[in-house]
C-alpha positions in Angstrom: -0.1 0.2 0.2 1.4 2.6 -1.4 1.0 6.2 1.1 -0.8 9.3 0.1 0.9 11.5 2.4 5.0 11.1 2.5 6.4 13.4 4.6 6.2 11.4 7.5 3.8 13.2 9.3 -0.4 12.5 9.2 -2.2 14.4 8.2 -5.4 16.9 9.7 -8.2 15.6 9.4 -9.0 18.7 6.5 -6.4 17.1 4.5 -7.5 13.7 4.7 -11.0 14.9 3.8 -9.7 17.3 0.6 -7.2 14.4 -0.5 -10.6 11.7 -0.1 -13.6 14.6 -2.2 -10.2 14.4 -5.0 -9.9 10.9 -4.8 -14.0 10.0 -5.3 -14.0 12.9 -7.7 -11.3 11.1 -9.9 -12.7 8.3 -9.4 -16.6 9.9 -10.7 -15.3 11.2 -13.3 -13.5 8.1 -14.7 -16.4 6.3 -13.9 -19.2 8.5 -16.1 
């Protein structure tokens, strides 16, 4: 499993949410 954040620090909840939303948006765009 490749880490989404490779700086060795845990992302903040805001950054994590934005990353999940970006992945979801890309997935939805590819699926349509």
